[in-house]
C-alpha positions as a printed NumPy array, in Angstrom:
array([[ 34.146, -12.448, -18.02 ],
       [ 36.515,  -9.742, -18.538],
       [ 38.448,  -7.637, -15.979],
       [ 36.329,  -4.898, -16.736],
       [ 33.067,  -6.705, -16.377],
       [ 34.279,  -8.453, -12.804],
       [ 32.392,  -6.974,  -9.976],
       [ 33.284,  -7.848,  -5.938],
       [ 30.501,  -8.869,  -4.22 ],
       [ 30.787,  -8.261,  -0.661],
       [ 28.696,  -9.458,   2.468],
       [ 28.235,  -7.956,   5.629],
       [ 27.003,  -9.394,   9.021],
       [ 25.377,  -7.07 ,  11.852],
       [ 28.611,  -6.621,  13.464],
       [ 30.121,  -5.664,  10.38 ],
       [ 27.003,  -3.146,   9.586],
       [ 27.631,  -1.583,  12.879],
       [ 31.167,  -0.768,  12.126],
       [ 29.55 ,   1.176,   8.833],
       [ 26.8  ,   3.007,  10.545],
       [ 25.788,   4.596,  14.272],
       [ 22.889,   2.792,  14.568],
       [ 22.406,   0.618,  17.75 ],
       [ 19.326,  -1.259,  18.86 ],
       [ 16.505,  -0.591,  18.941],
       [ 17.024,   1.422,  15.833],
       [ 19.48 ,  -0.625,  13.642],
       [ 17.047,  -2.016,  11.107],
       [ 19.157,  -4.252,   9.063],
       [ 20.664,  -7.949,  10.236],
       [ 22.499,  -8.522,   7.187],
       [ 23.693,  -6.995,   4.038],
       [ 23.788, -10.149,   1.664],
       [ 25.413,  -8.742,  -1.439],
       [ 27.33 ,  -5.428,  -1.947],
       [ 28.8  ,  -4.164,  -5.059],
       [ 30.138,  -0.664,  -3.862],
       [ 28.864,   1.986,  -5.752],
       [ 26.478,  -0.129,  -7.267],
       [ 23.903,  -1.922,  -5.097],
       [ 23.305,  -3.859,  -2.035],
       [ 20.469,  -6.585,  -0.932],
       [ 19.685,  -6.951,   2.762],
       [ 17.076,  -7.813,   5.067],
       [ 15.64 ,  -7.2  ,   8.511],
       [ 13.94 , -10.035,  10.449],
       [ 11.183,  -8.585,  12.124],
       [  9.664, -10.479,  15.467],
       [  6.906,  -9.448,  17.977],
       [  9.986,  -8.377,  20.083],
       [ 10.371,  -5.121,  17.712],
       [  9.243,  -1.777,  20.454],
       [  7.571,  -0.231,  17.386],
       [  5.017,  -3.249,  17.268],
       [  4.223,  -2.792,  20.971],
       [  2.203,   0.519,  19.906],
       [  1.623,   0.059,  16.407],
       [ -0.927,  -1.057,  16.502],
       [ -2.292,  -2.962,  19.842],
       [ -4.076,  -6.232,  18.278],
       [ -2.945,  -5.591,  14.598],
       [  0.877,  -5.152,  14.928],
       [  2.605,  -3.268,  11.33 ],
       [  5.978,  -1.896,  10.78 ],
       [  5.481,   1.718,  10.369],
       [  6.521,   2.852,   6.782],
       [  8.499,   5.32 ,   8.031],
       [ 10.681,   2.743,   9.783],
       [ 10.654,   0.535,   6.199],
       [ 12.093,   3.583,   4.407],
       [ 14.923,   4.1  ,   7.168],
       [ 15.66 ,   0.147,   7.047],
       [ 16.338,   0.72 ,   3.286],
       [ 18.548,   3.885,   4.232],
       [ 20.314,   1.822,   6.186],
       [ 20.848,  -0.878,   3.715],
       [ 21.977,   1.855,   1.324],
       [ 24.746,   2.894,   3.465],
       [ 27.365,  -0.172,   2.727],
       [ 26.792,   0.454,  -0.986],
       [ 28.598,   3.908,  -0.24 ],
       [ 30.61 ,   3.461,   2.536],
       [ 32.697,   0.578,   0.528],
       [ 33.502,   3.675,  -2.156],
       [ 36.993,   5.024,  -1.034],
       [ 35.781,   8.64 ,  -1.205],
       [ 33.197,   7.771,   1.104],
       [ 34.587,   5.431,   3.754],
       [ 34.061,   6.718,   7.119],
       [ 31.408,   9.322,   6.191],
       [ 27.812,   9.725,   7.699],
       [ 24.858,   9.04 ,   5.465],
       [ 22.116,  11.681,   6.087],
       [ 18.622,  11.623,   4.477],
       [ 18.292,  14.476,   2.749],
       [ 15.1  ,  13.383,   0.895],
       [ 12.745,  10.865,  -0.351],
       [ 10.626,  10.859,  -3.577],
       [  8.118,   8.615,  -5.258],
       [  7.352,   6.553,  -1.913],
       [  4.522,   3.836,  -2.596],
       [  3.211,   1.588,   0.281],
       [  1.703,  -1.341,  -1.369],
       [  1.774,  -4.115,   1.242],
       [  1.862,  -4.717,   5.093],
       [  4.794,  -5.9  ,   6.888],
       [  4.394,  -7.778,  10.341],
       [  5.928,  -9.738,  13.129],
       [  7.685, -13.123,  11.519],
       [  8.285, -11.138,   8.109],
       [ 11.461, -10.922,   6.364],
       [ 11.879,  -7.791,   5.143],
       [ 14.077,  -8.108,   2.165],
       [ 15.335,  -4.907,   0.355],
       [ 16.955,  -4.165,  -2.757],
       [ 18.989,  -0.782,  -3.113],
       [ 20.495,   0.407,  -6.407],
       [ 22.662,   3.355,  -6.432],
       [ 21.611,   5.789,  -9.596],
       [ 23.445,   8.831,  -9.103],
       [ 26.644,  10.11 ,  -7.166],
       [ 27.536,  13.748,  -7.655],
       [ 29.947,  15.051,  -4.793],
       [ 28.695,  14.147,  -1.331],
       [ 24.932,  14.079,  -2.812],
       [ 23.669,  10.363,  -3.822],
       [ 20.506,   9.379,  -5.375],
       [ 19.358,   5.662,  -4.772],
       [ 16.179,   3.628,  -5.747],
       [ 14.831,   1.012,  -3.08 ],
       [ 12.447,  -1.688,  -2.775],
       [ 11.158,  -3.62 ,  -0.023],
       [  9.476,  -6.888,  -0.303],
       [  8.173,  -9.591,   1.979],
       [  7.741, -13.275,   0.319],
       [  8.586, -11.79 ,  -3.049],
       [  5.564,  -8.983,  -2.876],
       [  6.513,  -5.339,  -3.094],
       [  6.16 ,  -3.449,  -0.046],
       [  7.468,  -0.288,  -0.464],
       [  9.36 ,   1.303,  -3.24 ],
       [ 11.148,   4.659,  -3.033],
       [ 13.675,   7.262,  -4.546],
       [ 16.037,   8.513,  -2.18 ],
       [ 18.605,  11.049,  -1.816],
       [ 21.627,  11.171,   0.989],
       [ 24.091,  13.477,   1.92 ],
       [ 27.392,  12.381,   3.085],
       [ 29.236,  14.26 ,   5.862]])
């Protein structure tokens, strides 16, 4: 591998993620970043239990993770890709848009919601990323997300 192709792969636990983003329980929706290459991609997950507050009302007797929270989890998983870039360190990542969303499978208590995020474009403080959320290897959600950094 040449110097040019070497990429630093980072990992972050919950405490390190909370240093990067302002979200806290019950709205912190990523438990761990297993791989992060600054400015390129991130992989992470959220372990879901019946104790998640949203399962109490969505839906009683048939608990399903709301689609908007799946998108929010992917946004939170995206933040480290940007926060590890020197020009964005310490900034706040805000959703600016989401396109091409497709929900394909249900996410339930007991599932590990795996997320893969690929940064596709950076132009000033506006960034675009493609996200995929899976459970047991099956795609549950896919979306193109736009972020603004403040």
